[in-house]
C-alpha positions, 0 to 999 in steps of 0.5 A, a space after each residue: 583532421 586528424 580527428 575527423 578521418 578517425 572519426 569517418 572511420 569509426 563510422 565505417 567501420 561500424 556501418 562495415 559490422 553492422 552491414 556484415 551482422 545485418 547481412 549474416 542475419 538476413 542470410 540466415 534467417 533466409 537459409 532457414 526459410 529455404 531450408 523449411 520450404 524445401 523440406 515442405 517440398 520434400 514432404 509433398 513431393 514424398 506425399 504425392 510419390 505415396 498416393 501415385 504408387 498407391 493409384 498405380 497400385 491399384 491400378 496394377 490390381 483391376 488390370 491385375 484381375 482383368 488379365 486373370 479374368 479373361 485368361 480364367 474366362 478362356 479356360 473355362 471356355 477351352 475345357 468346357 469344349 474339350 469336355 463337350 467334345 469329349 461327352 459327344 465323342 462317348 455318344 457316337 461310339 455307345 451309339 455305335 456299339 455292337 449288339 454283342 456288347 450292348 447284348 452284355 451291358 444290357 445283362 450286367 445292368 439287370 444282374 441282380 434286379 428282381 420283380 417285373 420291369 417294362 424296357 424300352 429301347 432307344 431309336 438308335 439302338 433298336 434292333 439290338 435286343 431281340 425277345 430271345 435275348 432279354 428271355 434269356 437274361 432274364 433266366 440267369 437272373 431268377 426272379 426277374 421279369 421283363 416286358 419289352 415295350 416295342 415303342 422307341 424315345 426317339 433320339 436316344 442310344 441305350 435302354 430305360 427299364 422301369 416298374 411301378 416303383 423305380 425307373 433306371 434311365 440307361 440312354 446313353 446320351 443322360 448317362 454323358 449328360 450326367 457325368 458331362 455336367 457334373 464334370 463342368 461343376 467340377 471344372 468351374 470349381 478348378 478354375 474360379 475356386 
């Protein structure tokens, strides 16, 4: 009986060793499979995070561009309104200059000119220059002759003089409009580069 017990004991020990070895091998295989699966999930997760980052960065850039565009549009609108207000105020002030200031401006404008010119005043400058004043200015500028045209240019202030080859437009509205357009062009470059 001792022999059977020893054989049973030996079988039991061998079975235990085989089970432990088999368990160790299965555990090692499963742990390896779990590690591979975890690595695959980690790589997949990192890839998805990277894609999300790229997507959110792109979304950020789009929203940033939209906001910058909106801000630039508001700045442009404000500067445009400001330039228009300044231009309107300049025209109002120029329309209301005194006869003496108008005469001085006209005198400076024709200084150094020679030849014959026809002069036309704007509607809002009617009465600011007389034939006597024009003759006096012509006498101060030897070789200058100005014929006063009684036609008035509607909705303008200032003057225009011309001959057969050249025209000098000194209507205040046109001068201010030209300055305003140049300034608005500069504003566009400032705002949008």
